[in-house]
N, C-alpha and C positions, 0 to 999 in steps of 0.2 A: 454702907455709905453709897451715895449716888453722886455721880459726876455732874449731873444736871443741876444748875443753880436752883435753890428753892423757889425764888420769885417767879421762875417760868412755870412752876406748877399752878401758881395763882393767876398768872397771865399767860396762858399757853400760846396766844397768838403773837406774843412779842418776839419770840425767837424766830418764828416764820417771817414776820415783818422785817426783821433785821436782814434775814437772808434775801428777802425781796429787794431791799434797799441796796444791798451789796451787789446783787446781780444787775440792778438797774444802772449802776454807776458806769458800767462799761458799754451800755447801749449806744450812746452817741457816737463813740469811736467805731463801734461795729457797724452802725448805720452808714457812716461816711465810707468805711472800707467796702461795704456792700455796694454802695453807689459807684465807687470806683470800679468794681468788678463788672457791673452791668454796663458802664460806659466803655470799658475795655472790650467786652464781648461785642457790643454793637460796632465799635470802631474796627475791631479785627475782621468782622464779617464784611464791612464796607471796603476795607483794604483787599480782602480776599476776592471780592466780586468785581471791584472797579480799578484796583491797583494793578501795576504791572508785575504780577506774580503768577506762578503756575496755577492754572484754573481760573484766572481773573481776566482782567482787561475787557470786561463787559462795557459796551457803550452806555453812557448815562442817559442817552435818548431812547434806549430800548426798554422793553417792558420787563424782560426776564430778570435782569440784575437786581431790580428793586424788590422782587418777591422775597428772597431770603432776608434782605435787610429789614424790610417792613415786618415780616413775621418774627424776626429776632427781636425787634423793638417791642412787638406786641406781647409775646409769651414769656421769654426768659429775661426781659428787661422791665418793661412798664408794669406788667402784672405783679412781679415781686415787689416793685417800688410802691404800687398801690397798696399791697398788703402791709409793707413797712409803714406807710402813712397811717394806717388804721392801728397798728401796734406801737406807734412811736411813743416815746416818753413825753410827757407834757412840758419838758424843758425846751423842746423845739418851738421856735416862734411860729405862730399860726396854727399850732397843733396842740394847744394847751387844754382843750376840753374834748370830750368824747364827740360832741357835735362837730367840732372843727375837724377831727380825724375822720369822721364818717363823710363829711363833705369832700375832703381831699381824696379819700379812698375812691368815692364815686366818680370824681373828676378824672382821676388818673386811670381808673379802670375803663371809663368811657373812652378815653384817648387810646388805650390798648385795643379796645374793640374796633375803633375806627382804623387803627393801623392794620389790624387783622383783615378787615374788609378790603382796604386799599391793597394789601398784599395778595389777597385772593384775586382781585380784579386784575392785578399785574400778571399773575400766572395764567389766568383765563385768556387775556389778550395775547399772551406769548404763545399759548398752545392752540388757540382757536384756528389759525391758518393750517396747522399740521394735524389738527384733530386728535390730539393726544390728551385724554382725560382718565382719571382713576388708575393711572399706570397702564392704560391700554391704548394702542395705536389703532384708531378707528379706520384709518386709511389703508393700512396693510393687514390688519386683523391679527396683530401680535401683541403679546404682553411684554412690558419692560422687564428689566432684571428684578429679582425679588425685593431688593432693598428700595428701589423706586416705587414698586407697587405698594409696599408696606408704608412708605413715606406718604404716598397719596391717600391711602385709606385712613391712616392714623390722622393725617391733616384734616380730612373731611369730617371725621368724628369729632376732632377737637373744635373745629369751626362750629359744628351743630351744637355742641355742649356749651360753648361760649355764648352762643346766641340765647340758649335757654337760661344760662346763668345771668345774662344781662337783664332779661325779663324778670327773673326772681329778684335780682338786686334792686331793680326799680320798684317792684311791688313791695319789697321789704322796707325800702326807704319811705314809701308812701304810708305804709302802715305805722311806721315809727313816728312820722310827722303828724298823722291824724289822731292816733290814740296812744302812742308810746308802746304799742304791742310789738313784741319781738317775734316775728314769724320766720318760717323757713330757716330753722337753725342748722340745717345741712349746708347752707350757703357757703360757709367757710371751707368745709371739707371738699365740696364740689370744686371750689376755686383752686385748692391744692392739686386736685386730680387734673384739672385743666392745665396747670403749669407743668406738671410731670408729662402729660401727653404732648404738650408743645415741645417740651425738652426732648422727648423721644423722637418726634418727627424731625427736630433739628439734628439729632444724633445720626439718624438714618441718612439724612442728606450729607452730613460730614463724611459718612463712610463711603458713599458712592461718588461724591464730587471729586474733581480732578486736582484737588489741592495737594501740596507737598505734605509729607508725614509730619514735619515739625509744626506746620501751621494747623494740621488736624489735631495734634496733640495739644496745642495751645487752646484751640477752641473747645475741645472736650474738657480740658482742665477748668477754663473759665465758666463753661456751662455747668459743670458739676458743682463747683464752689457756689455759683449764684443760686442754683436750685436748692442746695443744702441749707444756705442761709434763709431762703424763702420758706422752706419746709419747717425749720426748727427755731426761727427767731421767736422769742416769747412775746406775749401781749403785754401792754402797759398795765401795771398792777392796778392803778386806780380805775381802770375801765372794767375790771372784772372781780377784783378782790372784795370780799365782804368787809364792812366797816370793822375797825379794830375794836375789840371789846376790852375794856379795862376793869370790868367788875369781876366778882368771883364767879 
């Protein structure tokens, strides 16, 4: 005897489709929870930099305090949301077709790239008077602590890879619009690598910054949950699943 219903042998994709439907039913709630995590992460960084807390009280008129906030918005916030837009269920208004999702994905990722550039401009302006770049003090000839040096180099590598990714994404979109050809299939995996690298740069900053231990734990928790959601959220089934076969 076999526990599998006989009709599933005749229609083998039916069981798989049912599982897909069951998995998809929880996606809207998961998406809302993910958005809440990303908003909480950005808000916590803002409080940590500009609020009256240990390691904070940065002047809003200064350059430095905006660097971590803009980089947080870019990598562990907007980029995961951009991926969510592409993988969203078609029940979301404005994201019903794959074309809608691609457009939303490109727009949000473009905003993330702009936030990244603005964040780099802020740290460049803050460090230019004291000539500190790449974790090295060019005025005194000394390196910073290892966590700061690693943060700087991981950050530069992430920025360079993001610029490459933006070029690839734009080229991919042009090819799709012109001929429907799907080029640069590595684009999605590179995007995940960029989010992880941005998360690593943020983790290093959390380690060396003068925040209190509870605030650091909260930031690490939010960062970890947000990146986990970004890495493992599934893609909408109608965007990649083959048509359901009902014949023998």
